[in-house]
C-alpha positions, 0 to 999 in steps of 0.5 A: 500499500503506497503512503500518503505524500509529505506533510509538515514539511517532512518529505516521505521518502516512501510515498511512491513505493509499492508493496512489491518494493521489499527487501528480504533479510534471513528469509523475512520479508520486509515491505520498504514502505512499512519500515517506519510508522506513517504517523511520522509523516503526519502533521498532527503527530508531528505537532504533538511530538513537538509539543511533547519534547518542548514540555518534557522535564527535566529536559527536552526529550520524546519517547515512542513505542512504534516508530520502527517496524518490529520485524525489522527490530527483531532482525537487528536484535538477532544480529547482536549475537552474530556481531563478529567485530570487537566489542568495546568494553567500558568498565570501571566504578561508574560503568560496565557496558559493551558497544560496537567500535567506530565504523562497525561492520553490521548485519543487514537489519542493523544497517538498514536501521541506521540507514533510516535514522541517519537518512535526510528525511529522518534528521529533518523530522528530529530537527523539526520536533526537537527544534534544532535546525541543520542537524547533521548525522554521523555515519561513523556511529561514534559513541553509538551503534550497538549497545549491550549491558550484561549481568551486573552491568550498569551505566552511571548517571552522566551527561554525554560528550559535548564534541565528536572526537573526530569532527569537532561538531557539537553534540545536540541529540541522541536517539536509542531504540531498545530491543528487550522483549518481555523486559522485567522492571525487577531486573533494573536497567530502566533509563533514569533522567535526572533533575538539573540539581543532579539530586534525583531521578525525575523519569524512568523509562524501561527499556522495552522492545520497540520503544525509542527515545530522543534526548536533547544534549545539554549542560543538564541532560543527565541520564543512565542506568546506575544500578547493576543489573540482576537478570536471568542468565543469558539475558542482555539489555540491548539497544541501537543508538546514534548521535546527531550534531551541528556545526554551531561554532564554525565561523560565519565568513560571508566571503566564502562563496556559497554557489557554484563558480563557473570560469567565464570564457565567453567575451560577452560574459566577461563584460557582463560579470565586469558590469555586474561587479561595478553595479549595486545589487539593487540597480542590477536587479532593476536592469534585469527586471527590464531586459526580461520584461 
């Protein structure tokens, strides 16, 4: 079934797809137009999500349980056990967790998920609901990728890094999508969002399968799951994560050309360019209007 076209300025990339446009991963067929919930292109939902993020406490965030196709996420969850790369282990008194390395080689479902969240339309969607223009996705998945906590694992209350270590870009947002079916809150592992005084948890978000959270990074965006996990043997706390950036600290140099530069070779074009350089913009535009009328 072909979805509706764009609303609210977020273009629907699947608008012209049909049910026959599919991808098959390990025998499971996924319709490309159904990889994400069509409500992401609905103006009413966009307005509500924007309002939710704006009014959230203790800082801007939004939680939703149905953004991504559950079959895609099931396949991505399987790929944790199939991952052949070297896990990066972070272990000290504040944390005990595992992450995929920079530029990981991922399975097809995980790769498809990150293709979605790093796509231009999804980045525009996040820009819109979180009120941050010109977001930049990170194909390297610095700090992101596959995240896994095992029995006894934890991640102390913290604030994320301010800048990408390789590009210097400013960290603005993160997204986490959880992959844990039948999660028991008694195991611990709820994501805690703490207040600005760093004194107490304000929100606790269980890492349920299919649940996504987008959090705005800032001076007071403290979060984590600080208590050691107490899970059954073989259970894992798993998620997919990515960060988004801005180039807000770049110098605003208006002297740098923003348009394509063509080498002028025709004599008449040389004359036109010379006249244009000597004529005030307002007068030049008026002359053009006369010749075009």
